[in-house]
C-alpha positions as CSV (number, residue, x, y, z in Angstrom):
1,M,5.1,-6.4,-11.3
2,K,4.8,-6.6,-7.5
3,E,5.8,-3.5,-5.5
4,L,6.2,-2.3,-2.0
5,K,5.9,1.3,-0.6
6,L,8.4,2.7,1.9
7,L,8.2,5.9,3.9
8,Y,11.6,7.4,4.9
9,L,11.1,9.6,8.0
10,Y,13.2,12.7,8.4
11,P,15.9,11.9,5.9
12,D,17.4,15.4,6.4
13,M,17.9,14.8,10.1
14,L,18.0,11.1,10.9
15,E,20.9,9.8,8.8
16,L,24.0,8.9,10.9
17,Y,26.6,6.4,9.8
18,G,25.1,5.6,6.4
19,D,21.7,4.4,7.6
20,Y,20.2,5.3,4.3
21,G,22.1,2.3,3.0
22,N,19.4,0.1,4.5
23,I,16.9,1.4,1.9
24,Q,19.4,1.0,-0.9
25,V,19.9,-2.7,0.1
26,L,16.2,-3.3,0.2
27,K,15.8,-1.7,-3.2
28,Y,18.7,-3.6,-4.7
29,R,17.5,-7.0,-3.4
30,M,14.0,-6.4,-4.5
31,E,14.9,-5.2,-8.0
32,K,17.1,-8.3,-8.5
33,R,13.8,-10.2,-8.1
34,G,11.7,-8.0,-10.3
35,I,10.0,-6.3,-7.4
36,A,9.7,-2.5,-7.3
37,L,10.3,-0.3,-4.2
38,I,8.6,3.1,-4.1
39,V,10.3,5.4,-1.7
40,D,8.5,8.5,-0.3
41,K,10.1,10.9,2.2
42,Y,8.6,12.8,5.1
43,S,10.1,15.7,7.1
44,I,9.0,18.6,9.3
45,E,6.4,20.8,7.6
46,D,5.6,18.2,4.9
47,E,2.0,17.1,4.5
48,E,0.9,14.5,7.0
49,P,1.5,11.0,5.7
50,D,-0.9,8.2,5.8
51,F,1.4,5.8,7.7
52,S,-1.0,2.8,7.2
53,A,-0.7,3.2,3.4
54,Y,2.9,2.0,3.5
55,D,4.4,-1.4,3.7
56,I,7.7,-0.3,5.4
57,I,8.5,2.7,7.5
58,F,12.1,3.5,8.1
59,A,13.9,6.0,10.3
60,G,17.6,6.2,11.1
61,G,19.9,7.6,13.8
62,G,20.2,11.2,15.0
63,A,21.9,13.1,17.8
64,D,20.2,14.5,20.9
65,N,19.7,17.9,19.2
66,E,17.8,16.3,16.2
67,Q,15.7,14.2,18.5
68,T,14.6,17.2,20.5
69,I,13.5,19.0,17.3
70,L,11.7,16.0,15.9
71,S,10.0,14.8,19.0
72,D,7.2,17.4,18.9
73,D,6.5,16.8,15.3
74,L,6.5,13.0,15.6
75,I,4.3,12.9,18.6
76,K,1.5,14.6,16.6
77,Y,1.2,11.4,14.7
78,K,1.3,9.0,17.6
79,D,-2.2,7.6,17.1
80,N,-1.7,7.1,13.4
81,I,1.7,5.5,13.9
82,R,0.3,3.1,16.5
83,K,-2.6,2.3,14.1
84,A,0.0,1.5,11.4
85,I,2.0,-0.8,13.7
86,D,-1.2,-2.6,14.8
87,S,-2.3,-3.1,11.2
88,G,1.1,-4.8,10.4
89,T,3.1,-2.1,8.6
90,F,6.8,-3.0,9.1
91,F,8.9,-0.5,11.0
92,L,12.7,-0.5,10.9
93,L,14.1,1.9,13.5
94,I,17.8,2.6,13.9
95,C,19.4,4.2,17.0
96,G,17.8,7.6,17.6
97,A,14.6,6.4,16.0
98,Y,14.6,3.3,18.2
99,Q,14.8,5.6,21.3
100,L,12.0,7.9,20.1
101,F,9.5,5.1,19.9
102,G,9.9,4.4,23.6
103,K,8.6,6.3,26.6
104,Y,11.2,9.0,26.7
105,Y,14.9,9.9,26.2
106,K,16.7,11.6,29.1
107,G,19.7,13.6,27.9
108,V,23.1,14.2,29.4
109,E,21.9,17.5,31.0
110,G,18.8,15.9,32.5
111,N,16.5,17.2,29.8
112,V,13.7,14.8,28.9
113,I,12.7,14.3,25.3
114,P,9.2,12.7,25.2
115,G,8.9,9.6,23.1
116,L,5.9,8.2,21.2
117,E,5.2,5.7,24.1
118,V,4.4,3.1,21.5
119,F,6.6,0.7,23.3
120,G,7.4,0.3,27.0
121,Y,11.2,0.8,27.0
122,Y,12.9,4.1,27.9
123,T,16.4,5.5,27.4
124,E,18.7,7.6,29.7
125,A,22.0,9.0,28.5
126,E,25.3,8.2,30.3
127,P,26.2,11.4,32.2
128,D,29.8,11.2,31.1
129,R,29.8,12.2,27.4
130,K,33.1,10.4,26.8
131,K,31.6,7.1,28.0
132,R,29.7,5.4,25.1
133,C,28.8,2.0,23.8
134,I,30.9,2.1,20.7
135,G,32.4,-0.5,18.4
136,N,31.6,-3.6,16.5
137,I,28.7,-5.8,17.8
138,V,27.4,-9.3,17.1
139,I,24.1,-10.6,18.3
140,D,22.3,-13.9,18.0
141,V,18.9,-13.4,16.4
142,N,16.0,-15.8,15.7
143,I,13.8,-14.2,13.0
144,G,11.3,-16.0,10.8
145,N,12.4,-19.3,12.4
146,I,15.9,-18.6,11.1
147,Q,18.8,-18.5,13.6
148,T,21.5,-16.1,12.5
149,K,24.3,-13.9,13.8
150,V,23.7,-10.2,13.1
151,I,26.7,-7.9,12.7
152,G,26.7,-4.2,13.1
153,F,28.4,-1.1,14.6
154,E,27.1,0.6,17.7
155,N,27.8,4.2,18.9
156,H,25.4,5.4,21.6
157,G,25.6,7.1,25.0
158,G,22.0,6.3,25.7
159,Q,21.2,3.3,27.8
160,T,17.9,1.6,27.0
161,Y,16.0,-0.1,29.8
162,N,12.8,-2.2,30.2
163,V,13.0,-4.1,26.9
164,N,10.9,-7.2,27.2
165,S,11.2,-8.4,23.6
166,P,14.8,-7.9,22.4
167,F,16.1,-8.1,18.8
168,G,18.8,-10.5,19.9
169,K,21.3,-11.8,22.5
170,V,24.7,-10.1,22.6
171,V,27.6,-12.3,21.6
172,Y,30.2,-9.4,21.2
173,G,29.8,-5.8,22.1
174,N,27.5,-3.9,24.5
175,G,23.9,-3.9,23.4
176,N,21.1,-1.8,24.9
177,K,23.4,-0.6,27.6
178,F,26.9,-1.2,28.9
179,E,27.8,-4.9,28.9
180,D,24.2,-5.9,28.4
181,S,23.0,-9.4,27.4
182,I,20.4,-8.2,24.9
183,E,20.2,-5.7,22.1
184,G,17.4,-3.8,20.4
185,F,13.6,-4.5,20.5
186,M,11.6,-6.7,18.1
187,K,8.1,-7.8,17.5
188,E,6.6,-9.4,14.4
189,N,6.6,-6.2,12.3
190,V,9.2,-4.1,14.2
191,I,12.9,-4.1,14.4
192,A,14.4,-1.4,16.6
193,T,18.1,-1.5,17.1
194,Y,21.3,0.4,17.7
195,L,23.1,-1.4,14.9
196,H,24.5,0.9,12.2
197,G,26.7,-0.4,9.4
198,P,24.3,-0.1,7.7
199,L,22.5,-3.1,9.3
200,L,21.1,-4.7,6.1
201,S,24.2,-4.6,4.1
202,K,26.0,-6.9,6.6
203,N,22.9,-9.1,7.2
204,P,21.1,-10.0,4.0
205,V,18.9,-12.5,5.9
206,I,17.3,-9.6,7.8
207,A,16.7,-7.7,4.6
208,D,15.0,-10.7,3.0
209,H,12.9,-11.3,6.0
210,I,11.5,-7.8,5.8
211,I,10.8,-8.1,2.1
212,S,9.2,-11.5,2.5
213,Y,7.0,-10.4,5.4
214,C,5.8,-7.2,3.5
215,L,5.0,-9.1,0.3
216,Q,3.1,-11.8,2.1
217,R,1.1,-9.2,4.1
218,K,0.3,-7.1,1.0
219,Y,-0.5,-9.8,-1.5
220,K,-2.1,-12.3,1.0
221,E,-0.1,-15.2,-0.5
222,N,2.8,-17.4,0.4
223,I,5.7,-15.8,-1.6
224,E,9.0,-17.6,-1.7
225,L,11.8,-15.2,-2.6
226,E,14.2,-16.1,-5.4
227,K,17.5,-16.9,-3.9
228,L,20.3,-14.4,-4.6
229,D,24.0,-15.0,-4.9
230,D,25.3,-13.8,-1.5
231,T,28.7,-15.5,-1.8
232,F,30.6,-12.2,-1.4
233,E,28.4,-11.0,1.5
234,E,28.8,-14.4,3.3
235,K,32.6,-14.3,2.9
236,C,32.7,-10.9,4.4
237,R,30.6,-12.0,7.3
238,E,32.7,-15.0,7.9
239,Q,35.9,-12.9,8.0
240,L,34.3,-10.4,10.4
241,L,33.0,-13.1,12.7
242,E,36.3,-14.8,12.8
243,K,38.1,-11.5,13.5
244,F,35.8,-10.7,16.4
245,K,36.4,-14.1,18.0
246,K,40.1,-13.2,18.2
247,E,39.6,-9.9,19.8
């Protein structure tokens, strides 16, 4: 039986809006195909993980307070995390985790939370706490030579700048900042995005892309995933997209 290993970073602190559901979706879609997903967890004071030993690394969303606490711990592993990214480990980063992998996050009070500086973008919070990018969002994404509309839910005061390789183009919603044309950050083995929902439950194409990428990287062979019956998921997507067109 083929298997993949996933490391879940800070599950006790980075888990807003059901982001753990992304792992559940990956596990479900893999098990349907006879593939095992081994999930390990890491949090503060745990033994240092070997990031490069994993096929997938996942981190979810968190508020400013959590990011402040986690920043010092995460930065200790900057070189090892960069090594894992360079070696091809897939990173799925949601909201707060997306911000932490950039240069820095500047909070509402002007406090600066250092980022990993793995990527060149940076985030600054909107000074008015009541003003947030919040609501449903749809973006056009090209991933693995598949063009698809990705649906999610955004809720962030942070405005992310200097993104040179976005996850997708905004069709409906805000994106990286108020009324932006782009959302998230992406490279071959990284998806960093503000999309909650959870992301993968509404977008099975993205889940399957991650699974396919990781299997091919690990087993050094062209693996074609067995097609699953996504009739229900696609009907839900169609209804949501139609609803958003009318709003």
